[in-house]
C-alpha positions as CSV (number, residue, x, y, z in Angstrom):
1,M,80.8,-51.6,82.3
2,T,77.2,-53.2,83.2
3,A,75.0,-54.7,81.2
4,A,72.4,-52.2,81.2
5,Q,74.6,-49.7,80.4
6,K,75.6,-51.8,77.2
7,R,72.1,-51.9,76.3
8,P,71.8,-50.0,72.6
9,R,69.2,-47.6,72.6
10,P,66.3,-48.3,70.0
11,R,66.1,-46.3,67.0
12,N,63.6,-43.7,65.9
13,R,62.5,-42.6,69.2
14,R,62.0,-39.0,70.3
15,I,63.6,-38.1,73.0
16,S,61.9,-35.0,73.4
17,N,58.6,-35.0,75.9
18,L,54.8,-33.9,74.6
19,R,55.9,-30.2,75.3
20,Q,58.7,-30.1,73.4
21,R,56.9,-32.1,70.5
22,R,54.1,-29.7,70.6
23,Q,56.3,-26.4,70.1
24,Q,58.3,-28.0,67.3
25,H,55.0,-28.8,65.3
26,L,54.0,-25.3,66.2
27,L,57.2,-23.6,64.6
28,D,57.1,-26.0,61.4
29,V,53.6,-25.0,60.4
30,K,54.2,-21.3,61.1
31,V,57.6,-21.7,58.5
32,R,55.3,-23.8,56.1
33,S,52.4,-21.1,55.9
34,R,55.2,-18.3,55.6
35,K,56.5,-19.8,52.6
36,V,53.0,-20.3,51.0
37,T,52.4,-16.7,51.3
38,Q,55.4,-15.7,49.7
39,H,55.0,-18.0,47.1
40,R,51.2,-17.1,46.8
41,N,51.9,-13.2,46.3
42,R,54.8,-14.4,44.1
43,K,52.3,-15.8,41.4
44,V,49.8,-13.0,41.8
45,L,52.4,-10.4,41.1
46,V,53.5,-12.1,37.9
47,A,50.1,-12.6,36.7
48,L,49.5,-8.7,37.5
49,S,52.4,-8.0,35.4
50,K,51.5,-10.1,32.4
51,L,47.8,-8.3,32.4
52,A,49.4,-5.2,32.8
53,L,51.8,-6.2,29.7
54,V,49.1,-7.6,27.7
55,A,46.8,-4.6,28.3
56,G,49.4,-2.1,27.4
57,F,50.2,-4.0,24.4
58,C,46.6,-4.2,23.4
59,V,46.2,-0.1,24.1
60,A,49.3,0.4,21.9
61,V,47.9,-1.8,19.2
62,Y,44.5,0.2,19.2
63,L,46.1,3.7,19.6
64,G,48.5,2.7,16.1
65,A,45.4,1.4,14.6
66,L,43.4,4.3,15.1
67,E,46.4,6.5,14.0
68,G,46.8,4.5,10.7
69,A,43.5,4.2,10.1
70,K,43.3,8.1,10.7
71,R,46.2,8.5,8.3
72,F,45.4,6.0,5.7
73,F,41.6,6.3,5.4
74,F,39.7,9.4,7.3
75,E,42.4,12.0,6.3
76,N,43.5,10.2,2.9
77,P,42.2,12.6,-0.3
78,E,41.9,9.5,-2.4
79,Y,38.8,8.3,-0.1
80,Q,37.0,11.7,-0.9
81,L,33.1,11.4,-2.1
82,K,33.5,12.3,-6.0
83,T,30.5,10.2,-7.2
84,I,26.7,9.8,-6.3
85,E,25.1,7.4,-7.9
86,V,21.1,7.3,-7.7
87,Q,19.0,4.6,-9.3
88,T,15.2,4.9,-8.8
89,D,12.2,3.2,-10.7
90,G,9.6,6.0,-10.2
91,T,9.0,9.7,-10.2
92,L,11.6,11.2,-7.5
93,Q,14.3,13.1,-9.0
94,R,18.3,12.5,-8.3
95,D,18.8,16.0,-6.5
96,Q,15.3,16.1,-4.4
97,I,17.1,12.4,-3.4
98,V,20.6,13.7,-2.4
99,E,18.9,16.4,-1.0
100,V,17.3,14.4,1.6
101,A,19.9,12.4,2.2
102,D,22.5,15.2,3.0
103,L,25.4,13.9,0.6
104,H,28.1,16.3,-0.2
105,E,30.8,15.9,-2.6
106,G,34.1,16.0,-1.0
107,E,33.5,14.8,2.6
108,N,35.0,11.4,3.5
109,I,33.5,8.4,2.8
110,F,34.2,6.4,5.5
111,K,32.6,9.3,8.0
112,I,29.6,8.8,5.9
113,N,26.9,6.9,8.3
114,L,25.2,4.7,5.8
115,A,22.5,3.9,8.4
116,R,21.2,7.3,8.9
117,V,21.1,7.6,5.3
118,H,19.0,5.1,4.5
119,D,16.5,6.1,7.3
120,R,16.4,9.7,5.8
121,I,15.2,8.5,2.0
122,Q,13.3,5.6,4.0
123,Q,10.7,8.5,5.3
124,L,9.6,10.0,2.0
125,P,6.1,8.9,1.1
126,Q,7.1,7.7,-2.1
127,V,9.9,5.4,-1.1
128,D,9.2,1.6,-0.6
129,D,12.9,0.4,0.0
130,V,15.9,1.9,-0.4
131,Q,19.7,0.3,-0.5
132,V,23.1,2.4,0.2
133,V,26.2,1.0,-0.7
134,R,29.8,2.1,-0.1
135,K,32.1,1.9,-3.1
136,L,35.8,2.6,-2.7
137,S,37.3,4.8,-3.5
138,G,35.0,7.6,-3.3
139,E,31.4,6.5,-4.5
140,I,28.4,6.1,-2.7
141,D,25.4,4.1,-4.6
142,I,21.6,4.4,-3.6
143,R,19.2,2.2,-5.0
144,V,15.1,3.4,-4.3
145,V,12.3,1.2,-5.2
146,E,9.1,3.5,-4.9
147,R,5.7,3.0,-3.8
148,K,3.3,1.8,-7.0
149,P,0.0,3.7,-6.7
150,V,-3.1,1.8,-6.9
151,A,-6.0,4.3,-6.8
152,W,-6.7,7.9,-5.8
153,L,-8.2,8.9,-2.6
154,T,-10.2,11.9,-1.7
155,S,-12.5,13.1,0.9
156,E,-14.6,14.6,-1.9
157,K,-17.5,12.5,-3.5
158,E,-16.8,14.1,-6.6
159,F,-13.8,15.7,-8.5
160,S,-12.9,15.6,-12.2
161,D,-9.4,15.9,-12.5
162,P,-7.3,14.6,-9.4
163,F,-3.8,15.9,-11.2
164,V,-5.5,19.8,-10.4
165,S,-6.8,18.8,-7.0
166,D,-5.1,19.6,-3.9
167,A,-7.5,17.3,-1.8
168,A,-6.4,14.0,-4.1
169,F,-3.5,11.9,-2.9
170,L,-2.0,8.7,-4.1
171,V,-2.3,5.7,-2.1
172,D,-0.5,2.3,-2.9
173,A,-1.2,-1.4,-2.1
174,R,-0.4,-0.8,1.6
175,G,-2.6,2.1,2.0
176,V,0.4,4.7,2.1
177,L,-0.6,8.3,0.9
178,M,1.6,10.1,-1.4
179,K,1.7,13.5,-2.6
180,Q,3.4,13.3,-6.4
181,K,5.4,16.1,-7.7
182,K,5.8,14.6,-11.3
183,L,2.5,13.2,-12.4
184,L,2.8,10.3,-14.9
185,P,0.0,9.8,-17.8
186,E,-0.8,6.4,-16.4
187,Y,-1.9,8.2,-13.3
188,L,-5.1,9.9,-14.6
189,G,-6.5,6.1,-15.5
190,L,-6.2,4.7,-12.0
191,P,-9.5,4.2,-10.2
192,L,-11.0,6.8,-7.5
193,I,-11.8,6.6,-4.0
194,L,-14.3,9.2,-2.9
195,G,-15.8,10.1,0.5
196,C,-13.2,9.3,2.7
197,S,-14.5,12.0,5.0
198,S,-12.9,10.2,8.1
199,E,-9.6,10.1,7.2
200,S,-7.0,12.8,7.8
201,L,-5.3,13.2,4.7
202,E,-1.6,13.8,4.7
203,A,1.0,12.3,2.7
204,G,3.4,9.4,4.5
205,K,0.4,8.6,6.5
206,I,-1.6,5.3,6.2
207,V,-5.0,5.1,5.8
208,E,-6.9,3.8,9.1
209,S,-11.0,3.7,8.2
210,S,-12.4,0.5,7.4
211,E,-14.1,1.6,4.3
212,A,-10.8,2.6,2.8
213,K,-9.0,-0.4,3.7
214,T,-12.0,-2.2,2.4
215,A,-11.7,-0.3,-1.1
216,L,-7.8,-1.0,-1.2
217,E,-8.8,-5.0,-0.8
218,L,-11.6,-4.8,-3.4
219,L,-9.0,-3.4,-5.6
220,R,-6.2,-6.1,-5.0
221,L,-9.0,-9.0,-5.4
222,S,-10.4,-7.7,-8.8
223,V,-7.2,-7.8,-10.6
224,R,-7.6,-11.2,-11.6
225,S,-7.4,-13.3,-15.0
226,F,-11.1,-12.9,-15.7
227,M,-12.2,-10.1,-13.3
228,Q,-9.4,-7.5,-15.2
229,T,-10.5,-8.0,-18.5
230,R,-14.2,-7.9,-17.7
231,F,-14.5,-6.1,-14.7
232,Q,-12.3,-2.5,-14.1
233,I,-13.3,-0.6,-11.5
234,R,-13.5,3.4,-12.2
235,D,-14.5,4.8,-9.1
236,I,-15.5,3.7,-5.1
237,D,-17.7,5.3,-3.2
238,V,-17.4,4.6,0.3
239,S,-19.5,7.5,1.9
240,K,-22.3,5.2,2.8
241,G,-20.3,3.7,5.7
242,Y,-21.7,0.4,5.4
243,C,-21.3,-0.6,2.0
244,L,-19.3,0.3,-1.3
245,L,-20.7,1.6,-4.4
246,V,-18.7,0.7,-7.3
247,T,-18.6,2.1,-11.2
248,D,-16.7,-0.1,-13.4
249,K,-15.4,1.4,-16.9
250,N,-18.9,0.1,-18.6
251,H,-20.8,2.4,-16.4
252,T,-22.5,-0.8,-14.3
253,R,-23.2,0.3,-10.5
254,I,-22.5,-2.3,-8.3
255,T,-23.0,-2.2,-4.4
256,F,-20.8,-4.4,-2.4
257,G,-21.1,-5.3,1.3
258,L,-17.8,-4.0,3.3
259,N,-17.5,-8.5,4.3
260,D,-16.7,-11.4,2.5
261,L,-15.5,-9.9,-0.9
262,E,-14.5,-12.9,-2.4
263,Q,-17.8,-14.5,-2.4
264,Q,-19.0,-11.2,-3.7
265,L,-17.0,-11.4,-6.6
266,Q,-17.7,-15.0,-7.4
267,R,-21.5,-13.6,-7.5
268,L,-20.4,-10.8,-9.5
269,E,-18.6,-13.1,-11.7
270,Q,-21.4,-15.7,-12.7
271,F,-23.7,-12.4,-13.3
272,L,-20.9,-11.2,-15.8
273,V,-20.5,-14.7,-17.4
274,Y,-24.4,-14.9,-17.9
275,S,-24.6,-11.5,-19.6
276,D,-21.6,-12.0,-21.9
277,D,-23.7,-15.2,-23.1
278,S,-27.0,-13.2,-23.1
279,K,-25.4,-10.4,-25.1
280,Q,-26.7,-8.4,-22.5
281,E,-25.0,-5.2,-20.4
282,L,-25.2,-5.0,-16.7
283,E,-26.7,-1.7,-15.4
284,T,-27.1,-2.5,-11.5
285,V,-26.2,-5.6,-9.1
286,N,-27.3,-5.1,-5.3
287,L,-24.5,-7.5,-4.1
288,L,-25.6,-7.0,-0.3
289,V,-28.3,-9.7,-0.4
290,Q,-27.0,-12.9,-0.8
291,R,-30.5,-14.5,-2.5
292,N,-32.7,-13.2,-5.0
293,I,-30.0,-10.4,-6.1
294,P,-31.9,-7.3,-7.7
295,V,-30.3,-7.1,-11.2
296,T,-31.2,-4.7,-13.8
297,F,-29.8,-4.8,-17.5
298,T,-29.7,-1.8,-20.1
299,R,-31.4,-1.3,-23.0
300,P,-30.0,-2.6,-26.4
301,P,-28.1,0.0,-28.3
302,A,-30.5,-1.0,-31.7
303,A,-33.4,0.2,-29.5
304,V,-31.8,3.2,-28.1
305,I,-30.8,4.3,-31.8
306,N,-33.9,3.5,-33.0
307,D,-35.6,6.0,-30.3
308,T,-33.4,8.6,-31.6
309,I,-33.8,8.3,-35.2
310,E,-37.6,7.4,-35.0
311,P,-39.4,9.0,-32.6
312,P,-42.9,7.7,-31.6
313,V,-46.0,9.4,-33.4
314,E,-48.4,11.1,-31.3
315,P,-51.9,9.6,-31.9
316,R,-54.1,12.4,-33.7
317,I,-57.3,13.5,-31.7
318,L,-60.4,14.0,-33.8
319,K,-63.0,16.6,-32.7
320,A,-66.5,16.2,-34.1
321,I,-68.2,19.2,-36.3
322,P,-71.3,20.4,-35.3
323,V,-74.4,20.6,-38.0
324,H,-75.5,24.1,-38.6
325,S,-78.6,23.6,-40.6
326,S,-81.5,21.3,-38.7
327,A,-83.5,21.3,-41.8
328,K,-80.5,19.4,-43.5
329,A,-80.7,17.0,-40.5
330,T,-84.5,16.3,-40.8
331,A,-84.8,16.4,-44.4
332,P,-84.3,13.4,-46.4
333,P,-81.6,13.4,-49.3
334,S,-82.5,13.9,-52.6
335,K,-81.0,11.9,-55.4
336,A,-79.0,14.5,-56.3
337,H,-77.0,14.5,-52.9
338,S,-77.6,10.5,-52.4
339,R,-74.5,9.8,-53.7
340,A,-71.0,12.4,-53.0
341,T,-69.4,13.1,-56.1
342,P,-65.8,12.6,-55.4
343,K,-64.6,16.2,-55.1
344,Q,-66.8,15.9,-51.9
345,L,-65.3,13.0,-50.8
346,R,-62.8,14.1,-48.2
347,S,-61.1,11.6,-46.3
348,N,-60.2,12.1,-42.8
349,G,-57.0,10.8,-40.6
350,R,-58.7,7.3,-40.9
351,G,-59.8,7.6,-44.5
352,R,-63.5,8.0,-43.4
353,T,-66.3,10.9,-44.3
354,D,-69.1,12.5,-42.5
355,N,-72.4,13.1,-43.7
356,N,-71.8,15.9,-45.5
357,G,-68.6,15.1,-46.8
358,E,-66.8,17.4,-44.5
359,Q,-64.3,16.5,-42.3
């Protein structure tokens, strides 16, 4: 054996050529990519199976919950509507509210749409706020807060009794018009807003004219500690369009402008304080003028009473009496007639006599 044959081969030496190595590499890549694809498909299939299982479980739970709710709540006779409790602070009647809410005893309380009931009652012109509560096992509570009217409003310039007038509407502080089926006695003493001819008067609508809004603002501002007791508005005439003609409980006529109501009320307050200090009553005040405000005062009651009890005496008209005899006028008076007797003296209205002793 030669030395060349005895030489050992080097380890980790590839015996294939370049072509064999390339082919072997390609086969290795194909095997790996196939395994990766199979592994990925297996993961996707497992995920889809889990998702389908969860979805099926959720559907089963949902259907079971619906069936349980249907049996235990919606078809349970224990939850039928038995009581409709209505509380209100105004003149609305219980039957009227229940009719508008469209509630009927015997229906299931869980089938009642509380939001729809709330909206139906809220549409009533008299309602300011409403709360609808469902109580187990068969009760619906309705609490209504009604609008508080602050005045009567009409398009007419004069009317005596708003209770019998179809053209008169109650109005709250927000300007919402109302027609009450039951009129309370205190409504008769509310102020009147007259001459709103530009308004489309209808229950449930809100006043839009600037004159009517200014009149409501004046009513709100006049309710203060001093003004409420001293200045109580009886009616407001807005027919002029550029001013408010206000008459208070003492029949004082005051003209307000449509702007700066607070400043005008401050000036009016000064006049009221002055009239109280001087013990006089205001008759007219024109607050449209900022300086040199025209003001008139009423006559004292004593003077009015004296005029009715002791009317003024009309002055007497004295007439001259002509002398019929000219001779008597020319002849000198005799001693017998030089002095008139007491019987001949007849005093006239001023205690004087003429030459003949006649009036």
